[in-house]
C-alpha positions in Angstrom: -0.1 -0.2 -0.1 1.5 3.3 -1.1 1.4 6.7 1.1 2.1 9.9 -0.4 4.7 11.7 0.9 3.5 15.0 2.6 5.0 18.2 1.2 5.7 20.5 3.8 7.0 23.3 1.8 3.7 23.1 -0.6 1.3 25.4 0.6 -2.6 25.2 -0.1 -4.0 28.6 -1.2 -7.4 27.6 0.2 -5.7 27.7 3.9 -5.6 30.7 6.1 -1.9 29.6 7.5 -0.5 30.0 3.7 2.4 32.3 3.6 2.5 32.6 7.0 5.9 33.7 7.2 5.0 36.5 5.0 2.2 37.9 6.9 0.0 37.5 3.5 2.3 40.0 1.8 3.4 39.5 -2.1 6.7 38.8 -2.7 9.0 41.4 -3.8 10.3 39.8 -6.6 7.1 38.9 -7.9 6.0 42.7 -7.9 9.6 43.5 -9.9 8.1 41.2 -12.4 10.9 38.6 -11.9 10.6 35.1 -11.3 10.7 34.6 -7.5 13.9 32.3 -7.8 16.0 34.9 -9.8 19.1 36.8 -8.8 19.6 40.4 -8.7 22.9 41.3 -10.5 24.6 44.7 -9.4 25.8 47.4 -12.4 29.8 47.5 -12.9 31.7 50.0 -11.0 33.4 52.7 -13.3 37.4 52.2 -13.4 38.0 55.9 -11.5 42.0 54.8 -11.0 42.3 54.7 -15.0 40.7 57.8 -15.1 43.2 59.6 -12.7 46.0 58.0 -14.3 44.9 59.3 -18.1 44.5 62.8 -16.1 48.1 62.5 -14.8 49.6 61.5 -18.2 47.7 64.5 -19.7 49.1 66.8 -17.4 52.8 65.7 -17.4 52.7 65.9 -21.4 51.3 69.3 -21.1 53.8 70.5 -18.6 56.6 68.9 -20.7 55.2 70.8 -23.7 54.7 74.2 -21.6 58.2 73.8 -20.2 60.0 72.9 -23.7 58.2 76.2 -25.0 59.3 78.1 -22.3 62.8 77.0 -22.7 63.4 77.6 -26.4 61.5 80.8 -26.4 62.9 82.4 -23.3 64.6 80.4 -20.7 67.7 79.3 -22.3 68.2 83.2 -22.9 68.6 83.8 -19.1 71.4 83.1 -16.8 71.0 83.7 -13.0 73.1 83.2 -9.7 72.4 84.2 -6.3 76.3 84.1 -5.7 76.4 87.8 -6.0 76.8 90.7 -3.6 77.0 94.3 -3.1 79.9 96.3 -3.7 81.2 99.7 -3.5 83.6 102.5 -2.8 85.2 102.5 0.4 86.4 106.3 0.5 89.1 106.5 3.4 89.6 109.2 5.7 93.3 110.0 6.7 95.3 112.8 7.7 98.4 114.1 5.6 99.6 116.1 8.8 100.2 114.9 12.1 98.4 116.2 14.8 96.1 116.0 17.8 92.3 115.2 17.4 90.6 118.2 19.1 86.9 117.3 17.6 85.1 114.8 15.8 82.1 116.0 13.2 80.3 112.5 12.6 79.7 109.1 13.8 78.8 105.7 12.0 75.7 106.0 10.2 75.6 109.6 9.7 75.1 111.0 6.2 77.9 113.4 5.0 78.4 115.8 2.5 81.4 116.8 0.3 83.4 119.3 2.1 81.9 118.8 5.5 83.9 118.5 8.5 84.9 115.3 9.8 88.0 115.7 12.0 89.7 118.6 13.2 93.3 118.5 14.4 95.1 121.3 16.6 96.1 123.5 14.1 98.6 125.8 16.3 101.5 124.6 15.0 100.3 125.0 11.4 99.3 128.6 12.1 102.9 129.5 13.4 104.2 127.7 10.1 101.9 129.9 8.0 102.9 132.9 9.9 106.6 132.5 8.9 105.9 131.7 5.5 104.0 134.9 4.7 106.7 136.8 6.1 109.1 135.2 4.3 107.0 136.0 1.1 106.6 139.6 1.8 110.5 139.8 2.7 110.9 138.1 -0.8 108.4 140.5 -2.5 110.5 143.9 -1.2 113.8 142.3 -2.1 112.6 141.6 -5.6 111.6 144.8 -6.0 115.1 145.9 -4.9 116.7 144.4 -7.9 114.2 145.9 -10.3 115.4 149.3 -8.7 119.2 148.3 -9.1 118.4 147.7 -12.9 116.8 150.9 -13.0 120.1 152.6 -11.4 122.5 150.7 -13.6 120.7 151.7 -16.3 120.9 155.4 -15.5 124.9 154.7 -14.7 125.2 153.4 -18.5 123.8 156.3 -19.8 126.1 158.7 -17.4 129.1 157.0 -18.4 128.2 157.4 -22.2 127.9 161.0 -21.9 131.3 161.4 -20.2 132.9 158.9 -22.7 131.6 161.3 -25.2 132.9 164.4 -23.5 136.3 162.5 -23.0 136.4 161.6 -26.9 135.6 165.3 -27.9 138.1 166.8 -25.4 140.8 164.1 -26.8 140.1 165.0 -30.4 140.1 168.6 -29.8 143.5 168.7 -27.8 145.1 166.1 -30.4 144.3 169.0 -33.3 145.7 171.5 -31.2 149.0 169.3 -30.4 149.3 169.1 -34.0 149.7 172.8 -34.4 152.0 173.1 -31.5 149.3 174.7 -29.2 149.4 172.4 -26.7 152.1 170.1 -25.0 152.8 166.3 -25.5 151.8 165.9 -21.8 148.3 167.7 -21.9 147.3 165.7 -24.6 148.5 162.2 -22.8 146.5 163.3 -20.1 143.5 163.5 -22.6 144.2 160.1 -23.8 144.3 158.9 -20.2 140.6 160.6 -19.6 139.4 158.9 -22.6 140.4 155.5 -21.9 139.2 156.0 -18.1 135.7 156.9 -19.4 135.6 154.0 -21.6 136.7 151.7 -19.0 133.7 153.4 -16.7 131.2 152.6 -19.5 132.6 149.2 -20.1 132.4 148.3 -16.2 128.9 150.0 -16.0 127.1 148.2 -19.1 128.2 144.9 -17.1 126.8 145.6 -14.0 123.6 146.5 -15.8 123.7 143.3 -17.6 124.1 141.3 -14.1 121.1 143.3 -12.6 118.9 142.8 -15.7 119.9 138.9 -15.9 118.2 138.6 -12.4 114.8 140.3 -13.5 115.1 139.5 -17.4 111.2 138.8 -18.9 109.8 138.4 -15.1 107.7 141.0 -13.1 107.4 140.9 -9.3 104.8 138.4 -8.9 106.6 135.7 -11.5 110.3 136.2 -10.2 111.6 133.0 -9.0 112.5 134.0 -5.6 109.0 135.0 -5.0 107.7 132.1 -6.9 109.8 130.0 -4.0 108.5 131.9 -1.4 105.0 131.4 -2.6 105.4 127.8 -2.9 106.6 127.6 1.0 103.6 129.9 1.9 101.4 127.6 -0.3 102.8 124.4 1.5 102.5 125.8 4.9 98.9 127.0 4.0 97.9 123.6 3.0 99.2 121.9 6.1 97.1 124.4 8.2 93.9 123.6 6.0 95.0 119.8 6.2 94.5 120.0 9.6 90.8 120.2 9.1 89.6 117.1 7.6 86.6 117.0 5.1 84.6 114.4 3.5 85.5 114.0 0.0 82.7 112.6 -1.4 78.8 112.2 -0.2 78.2 109.4 1.5 77.5 108.0 5.1 80.4 107.0 7.7 81.3 103.7 8.7 84.3 102.3 10.6 85.1 105.4 12.9 88.0 104.4 15.0 89.7 108.2 15.9 88.8 109.7 19.2 89.7 112.9 20.7 93.2 113.8 22.1 94.3 110.8 20.0 97.4 111.6 18.5 97.4 110.6 14.7 100.3 110.3 12.0 99.8 110.7 8.4 98.4 107.5 7.1 96.1 106.7 9.9 92.6 105.1 9.0 90.3 107.3 11.3 87.1 106.5 9.4 85.6 105.9 6.5 82.6 107.4 4.0 80.7 105.0 1.5 78.8 106.5 -1.1 75.9 104.3 -1.1 74.4 106.0 -4.2 77.4 104.5 -6.4 77.3 100.8 -5.3 77.2 97.8 -7.7 76.9 94.3 -7.7 79.8 91.5 -8.2 78.3 88.8 -9.4 79.9 85.3 -9.4 78.9 83.2 -12.4 80.2 79.3 -13.4 82.5 79.6 -16.5 79.9 77.7 -18.3 77.1 80.2 -17.8 79.5 83.2 -19.7 78.9 81.5 -23.0 76.3 84.0 -24.3 77.1 86.7 -21.7 78.1 90.0 -23.1 78.7 93.6 -21.8 75.8 96.0 -21.7 73.0 93.2 -21.1 70.1 93.8 -19.3 70.2 92.5 -15.6 67.2 92.2 -13.4 68.6 92.2 -9.7 66.5 91.1 -6.5 67.9 91.8 -3.0 67.2 89.6 0.0 66.8 92.6 2.5 63.5 93.3 0.5 62.2 89.6 -0.1 62.1 90.1 -3.8 59.6 92.8 -3.7 61.6 95.3 -5.2 63.7 94.5 -8.8 66.5 96.5 -9.8 67.1 97.3 -13.2 70.9 97.2 -14.5 73.4 96.3 -17.2 76.5 94.1 -17.4 79.4 96.5 -16.9 82.4 94.2 -17.4 83.4 90.6 -17.5 86.3 89.3 -14.8 89.7 88.8 -16.5 90.4 86.1 -14.1 88.6 83.5 -11.8 88.5 84.1 -8.0 91.0 81.4 -7.4 93.3 83.3 -9.8 93.9 86.5 -7.7 93.2 84.8 -4.2 96.0 85.3 -1.7 96.9 81.6 -2.0 96.3 80.7 -5.5 95.4 77.0 -6.3 98.3 74.7 -7.7 96.8 72.6 -10.1 100.2 71.2 -11.3 100.1 67.9 -8.8 99.6 64.4 -9.2 96.2 64.4 -7.0 94.1 66.6 -9.0 90.0 67.0 -9.5 88.2 69.4 -12.0 86.3 71.7 -10.3 84.1 74.5 -12.1 85.5 77.9 -11.9 83.7 81.2 -11.0 84.3 84.5 -12.7 83.3 87.9 -11.3 80.6 89.8 -13.7 80.2 93.4 -12.4 76.8 94.9 -12.7 76.2 98.8 -12.7 72.5 99.8 -11.7 70.8 102.0 -14.5 68.5 104.4 -12.4 70.3 105.6 -9.5 66.9 106.9 -7.9 66.1 103.2 -7.2 68.9 103.3 -4.8 67.7 106.4 -3.0 63.9 104.6 -2.8 65.4 101.3 -1.7 69.0 101.7 -0.6 71.4 98.5 -0.3 74.3 98.2 2.0 77.6 96.8 1.1 78.1 93.2 1.3 74.1 92.2 0.9 73.8 89.3 -1.2 71.2 89.4 -4.3 70.0 87.5 -6.7 70.9 88.6 -10.7 69.3 87.4 -13.5 71.0 88.0 -17.1 69.0 88.3 -20.2 71.1 87.1 -23.0 69.0 88.0 -26.0 71.5 91.0 -27.1 74.7 89.5 -28.4 75.8 92.7 -30.3 78.4 93.8 -27.1 81.8 92.5 -26.5 83.0 90.2 -24.0 85.9 92.5 -23.0 86.3 96.2 -22.9 87.3 97.7 -26.0 88.3 101.1 -25.1 89.9 102.8 -22.5 88.4 105.0 -19.9 88.6 108.7 -20.9 87.2 110.1 -17.5 88.2 109.2 -14.1 86.0 106.3 -12.6 85.8 108.3 -9.1 87.1 111.6 -8.4 86.8 114.6 -5.8 87.6 118.4 -6.2 87.5 119.4 -2.6 91.3 119.5 -2.3 91.4 121.7 -5.2 89.3 124.2 -3.8 91.9 124.0 -0.9 94.5 125.0 -3.1 92.8 127.7 -4.6 92.1 129.5 -1.4 96.1 129.0 -0.6 96.6 131.1 -4.1 94.2 133.8 -3.2 96.7 134.2 0.1 99.5 134.4 -1.8 98.0 137.0 -4.5 97.2 138.9 -1.3 100.6 139.0 0.4 102.4 140.1 -3.1 99.7 142.9 -3.7 100.0 144.0 -0.1 104.2 144.5 -0.6 104.2 146.0 -3.9 103.9 149.3 -2.5 104.1 152.4 -5.0 104.4 150.1 -7.8 101.1 148.0 -7.4 
């Protein structure tokens, strides 16, 4: 006898407990139009890593193209270095005469102008020497005036001797005629001849004296006489020593390195302080020798200073390229002729001058400051070495010429005051 197996999974729709687990709710897969036993498949995720890689490749390619364009159009026409420093003139203030310091007119950092008093030495000794030289010049002028008077006297004496000679000649000629007729004796004729010889000798002596006196003043006036010129030179020297007891600033600038003190006894050549003209500074940039291939004199330069953080850009130009490396002019130059040798790229100093001094007035630079230099190499027309010798002084002052002019005025006054009636 067969019996049918009971199927617990079969549900009778007529039974109320059918689909009891679902509480009578319809199956979600049936509602979606899908068979109840079918599996749902999720859509595939996009490959985000590949997209980022493609973007990165595009950026890199564009960067390489941009860099190549920049290099061939502009980048290869520039050479720069940060091994560059501000340099300038340091004018030493040194005495030309010995003396004791009695006052100091400026200190470190003070701005001074050309001709301004910086140090004053005791002028007492120099004043005494000036007074002595002035008296010597006056005495010499008066002596030279006496030489001119002697010439005038010798000239008058020659004229007088000529008259006497003419008279003696006439007397002798007359007595000679009388002696022929026997009117006078031979003795009287002899006396007339002696008088004629004496007058002739007197004239010759007077003429020689006149020549001697005239040689001393020939082709001169009192002011140009050698004796007066020598005395004037002594006065000029003494006057300059007196003036040089006052040390003045040769140029406009700022005081630095003051070491002098009041009461100090200084000798000629002693460094007392320095004046630095910051308006005339320049840049010494040390480029590698491999960077000088296309560098020429006159090429434009941009300079940025560390003190302003790159906010200020100075304009300049290449003034000169060094004629040797830094090691060649060092105190102990390199000795490469040795067994152990390593090649080292050398650096050559390149001097850069500023185009506009107003930039230095608005944004001053100090000596020794580090800067960054960028040279534009587009212009290749300039030379690598200077082709012409300087026609004007590179740096000069005229304050000492003014001192000499004052000495000449003093000499002229002394000569004029001692000319007397012959002014």
